[in-house]
N, C-alpha and C positions, 0 to 999 in steps of 0.2 A: 504494500500500500504506500509506503514511503517513497518507493521508486517512482510510482505513478505521479505522486505529488511533486517530486523533484523534477521529473521530465516535463510536467506541465509548467512548472515555474521557469525552467530553463527556456522552454518554447516561448513563453510570454516575454521573458527578458530579451530574447533575440528579436521577437516581433516589435518590441518597444524600440530597440536600437535601429531596426530597419525603418520604422516609422519616422524616426528623427532624421535619417539619412535620405529618405525618399522626398523629392521636391516636386514631382509631376511637371517637369519642364517639357514643352512640346519638342518633338524630334529628338528625343533622348531615350535610349534603351537602358533598362534596368534588369538585372538578374542576380541570382544568388549562386555562388560557386562553392561547392563542398569538396574539399581536398582530403584525401586519405594519405597519411604519411606512414608507410608500413614499418620502418625501423622502430618507431616509437609507438606504433599502434594508436596514432592520434588523428583527430579530425579537426580541420580548420575551416571556418565558414567566413566567406568574404561577400561583401556587397559590391557589385560592379555597376559602374555608370559609364555610358558612352554617348556623349553629345555628338551630333552630326558635325563633321569637320574638325573634331578634336581627338585627342588621345583618350584611351580608356583609363578609368581610375578603378583601382581595386582597393577597397577599404576593409581592413580586417574587422570582423565583428566579434568572433569568439573562437577559442581553441579548447579542445577537450582531449587531454592526454589520457591514455588507457581507458577509453570509453568503449563499452560493448556495442556492437553493431545494432542490436535490437533496441537499445536505448536511443541511439542516434535516430532510428526510424521514428520512435515515439516523439522525440523532440521536433523532428521535421514535420510530423503531422500536426503538432500544435502550431508551428509557424504557418503552415498551410491554411489553417483555419482563419488566420488574420489577413494574410496576403497571398495573392496568386502570382507571385513572381515566378519566372522560369528558374528551375533548379538545374544546374549543370554539375555533373559529378566527374571528378578527376582522380585517376589512379585507383579505381575500385576494381575488385576481381569480378570475373564474369558471374559468379554465383551471387555476389552482392548486387550487381547491376540488375539481375532478374527480379530482385525484391524491391528495387528502387523505382522502376518506371511508373508505378502507381502514383508516386508523388510528383512526377514531372508533368509539365503541360505539353 
């Protein structure tokens, strides 16, 4: 039960950070990138912004060292309830990718 509460709280914290970063500027692309770093078994979440005619900005949102994959899915589901940004996954195994498409647009 405590795990579910922690996952929900983390998802809400990420959603709050994304809300502060999102400006809804015309001709601008926004997406969330989730990176898996295998040596540390850690996940890093970035908010990406690309205005037309400018360089892409990647803003670190949160990092989770030694997080279980199932917990990451629960956290991302909480984020998805608040925002419908495209999720891009980097460095995930094929097995993990098969579990993740449900979350992507």
